[in-house]
N, C-alpha and C positions, 0 to 999 in steps of 0.2 A: 921654509915658512917663516915670515916674520910675523912678531906679536901682534902688530897692529893690523894684521890680515883677520884677526880673530878675535881682538878687543877692541872696544869703541868706548869713547868717552862716556856714553850714555850707560854701559856696562861697568862703569868703574866707580867705587863707591869708598868714602872715607868716613871715618867714625863712627862705624856701625856697631850698634848695640848687640854684642853677643853673648847670649846667656850659656848656651850649652851646645855641644856639637849637633845634635839633632835641630835645635830651634835653628842654627844657623843655616844648616842645608836646607830646611824648610823656607828660612828667608831667600835664601838662594834661589831656591825655584819660584817665587813669586817675583822678585827682581829680574831675573833673566826672562822670564814670561812677559813682563811689562815692554821690554824693549826686544823682542823677537817674536815668533809665530809658535812658541814652543808651549806645551802645557805644563804649567806649574806643578802639578802631582806627578805627572810622568818624570818630571826632573828630579823631584824629591825622592820619588820611589827607587829610581835608578840609581842615584846617589847613593842612598842608604843600602841597595842590596850591593853596590861596590864595596862600601864601606865594612860589610859583614864579610867580605874575602879577607879583608885587613886595612889597618888603617891609612889613610892617604895623608897623613901627618910626617911630612918628610924630614923634620927636624929642625933645630934653629928657629921654631917660631912659625915655621911656615908649612901651609896643608896645600896639597893639590889635589882637589876631589875631582874625580873624573870618571866619565863612563860612556860607553855607546848609548844613543838613543834613538828609538823608533820615532820617525818623523823630521829627524833633523838631518837636513840636507847638506850643510857644510860645517866646518868646527866653529865652534861659539866659546868664547873665553868671557869669563868675568872677573874681576879683581876686587876684594875686599879688605879694607884696612880696618881691623876691629878696634873701639874703643878700648877695650881691655881684654887682656889673654883669657883665653878658654881653655879646659881641658879638652884634648882631643884624641888621647890616645896614641900620640905620637910615637914615632920609632925611638926617639932619645928621651922620652916620657917628660918632656919640656911642654909647657902650655904654648898655644897657637894665637897670634895676633895678625898674621897675614895669609889671604886665603887667596888663589888662583885657581877660578874652577875651570874645567874643560870639558866640553861636549862635543861629541864626535858622531857622524852617520853610524847606523849599525854596523855597515860593513867597511869601515876605516880603520882596519886594524894596524897597517903599516903607518899610516899618517898620525893615527892616534899616538903610537909609540915615538916617533919623530918628535912630535910636538912635545910630548911629557919631557923628552930627552932634552930638548932646548930649553924649557920652562927650569927644568931641574937644575940644568947648569947655569942659567942665568940667577936664577933665584938662591944659588948656591954662593954668590958673591956676598961678602959681608958688608962692604962698602953699598952695595945697590938696596941690601935689606934695610939698612940703617937709614938711607935715604928715603925710601917707601914707609917707615915708621915714623919719619918726621915731616913726611908731607902734610902740609895743613889743609889741604882740600882734595876733592875728587881730580879736579884739572892738573894740579901738580902730580897726583900719585899717577893718573895717565901719562903724563910727559915723562916722569921718571922711567916708568915700565916700558914706554916705547922708544925712548932714546938709544943712540947706539944700536939700533936693533939689527945687528948682523948676526945674532944669535951666540954672541962670544959670552 
C-alpha cells in the first residue's frame, strides 16, 4: 500500500503545538475527525488504550500511534510535525517531534501490520526524517512523505 492511499493533504499538519503525549493524542482525534467521518472521542480513547499496552514512540523522534477503530472502514493516516519535541515514553527515551497516526478497521489485522511495517521502514531513513523536520509547511510535509512512494 502506498502512503498517499492513507494520508491526505488535509490530514497533514506542520508546526503543531504539542504540550504532552496525552494532549497530542487528543488533538489528533479532533484533527482527524475534521477530515473524516470518524468520532474524535473514539479516536482518542482507542489511541490511549493502545498506548497503555506500550508506547508507540518508535525512536529517533518518531511516534506511530495506531489502533483498530470501530466505524473505520479503510486505513486512515495523519502526519503531524510538532513545533517542539515532547516526552512520549519512546523506546529510545528520546522526545518526539514527528507523529504518523494510523487508524484501521477493527478487522484489518494483517493490513494494519503491513502498513505499520511500511511506515516504520520509511520513517527509519535519516534523510527522510530530516526533510520532514525541515518542511516549512503542511504541503511540503505531504510531498516529502508521499515522494518515492514505493515503500522503500
